[in-house]
N, C-alpha and C positions, 0 to 999 in steps of 0.2 A: 504494499498501501503506502509505504513512505518511500519508494522509487515512483514510481508510478504515477505520486502527486510531482517528485524531480524533478518528470523528464514535463510532467502539464507544464510545469514553472520557467522550463525554460525554451518549450515552444510556445509560451504568449512572447514570452519576451523576447525572442526567434523575431515570431512577427512584427509583436510596438516597431522593433528595427525596423523590419525591411516594408514595413508601410508605410514609415517614416520617407524611408526611404524614397516607393513608389512617388509619395504623392510629393512632401520638398524636389524630388529627382525632376518631375513630370513640370511641376512649375516650376521648374530653372530652362526652362529650354528655351521659351523667352531671351531667355541673359545670353545664347549662341545660337544668333542671327543664320550663321550661317546651314547648320544641321536642321536650325527649326525650317529656313526657306525651302530645305534638302527634301526633309521628309512629304513639308507640303507640297513641290511639288510632286514628288515618286505618289506621292500618297492621294494625293484631290481636297481638298476642302473637306469634302464631308465622314471620307476618315479618318481625315488627322483631328479634326474635331470628333468625331469621333472613340477612336484612340484615346485620345489624352482624355478625353473625358473618365473611359473605360477604367483607367490610371491611376488618374488623381480617385476618383469611387475605390478601388478593389484596396490605394496605401489608404486610405480613411475608411472603410471599414475595416482591415485588418491592423491598422490605430487601434479602434475605438474596443475589439476581438482581446486583441495582447493586454493592452492597458488592466481591462476589467480582470484581465485572468494574471496578469505575472505578481511576482513576488511582490509584497511590499517590506523591501530591508529598506531597513533605517537609516540616513548616510549622515544625517545632525540634527536640532531639534531647535527651527526658530526658533527666534524669538515672539507672543501674542500680538505685538508691536508691530512686526511682519504681515499680519495677515488685514490691518485694520491698517496698511500703504496699498494693499492688493486690493479689497472692498473700494478702494480710493481712487482705484490705476482705473479701474472695470469702468468707470462711470465716460472715464471720459472711452476708453479701449470697444463701447457700444453708440457711444458720439460719434466718431470717424465713422464705427465698424458700414452708418446710416451713413452718413455723412459721403462714402464712396460707391452709393447709389445715386442720391438726393446730389448733384453736384451744384455748392455755394460755395462764396468765399470760402470755406475750410477746408474743401478743397482743391481750391485754388491756390490755398496757401502752400497748405501742409505738399503738397500737390499727389501725394499716395495715401492718399487716407489706413485703405483698407491693408496694407503689408504694414501701417504704420500701428493700424489697432491690433496685427498679429505681435507684432513690435513687444506696446503695452499688456497685451494681453498674456502671453507669454513671460515673460520678464516675471509681474509679479505674479504669474503662479508659481517660474520658479526661487524668484525667491521666499516664498511663505509657505511648501512644500519643502520636507528634507530627506524623501523616498528617492528611491534603486529605480523606478520608473520613470517618477518626477521628472526625475534630473533628465533621462535620456527622454520623455514626452517637451518637456516645456522648453531643454534645451536647444533637443533640436530644431525644433518650431525657431525658435529668436534667431536661433544663428541662419534660418534657412533664412526669413527675415530680413535680416542687416546683411545676409547677401546680396539678395532681393532686389533692399532697398539700394544700393552703390551701381548694382547695375540697370536700374532706373533709371537712375540721374544719366548717365555714362548716356544711355540710347537717348533718353531725351537731349541729351548735346546735340550726341546723333543727329536726330531728329525723324528718329524711329517713333520716339512714343511723344505722343502729344495732350497736350492739358487742360482744359479748360472748367470752368467755372460759372457759375451762376450766380441767380440773383438771392440775395438776402433771406425773402421769404422763406429758401430749401435750406439757412445752417438753423433759420428758426424752428421747422419738419427736423432734423436730422437729433435738434436738441433732444425735440421733444419726444419723438421715437423712442431714441439713446436712452436717454430717463423712462422713457416705460416697461423698453430689452432691458433696467439695469433691473428695475424693481421685481419685472416679474420673475426672473432668475435671483433674487437674489428672495423671492415671498415662495413659490416652490419649481417651479420651471429649471432651475437647475438642479435639484433631486428629484427631477422625475424625469430630465434626458440624461444627467451623468452616476445619476447613484450616490450624487453625495450629497447632503443640506450644504448652503453658506456657510453656513455658522453650528 
């Protein structure tokens, strides 16, 4: 029984890492314009987008399954105040997440609010959780977001990526919806979606 549990735990950790590699790897493909263009030309737009979506979803599913079954091995014990820091950071993460889809002045100033949202979310969860699976998941996604942001800045300077903003009313919408999403996560959505209460 002990041997079986050990095998399951190792498999789960492998799934978590594989999912992270697939998810981050496919999302970094646009950072390699030559490779992306070659695949796009070879596969065609529909097949390229389909394959991209399948790999991203497979990575996400593997991360969720692996994270849920991976062993919780304590690496360090974060102080309680870091949890409060994380709760505060999540307010901004939710607003930037919505701002990515409702372009306004926030998007114009931040440039890439979705990536910033992931960076804030991953950093907040990384500093407030001290076990091995959290360090792998949130550390890995934070590293991906940092690399992706650098790549986006380079592509923007090269004219390969264009960022546009929108009216101020979109910022108001992003803030209101972001706060509502944060409230929903704080209430029960985080527990329902991830099996872990916020507090």
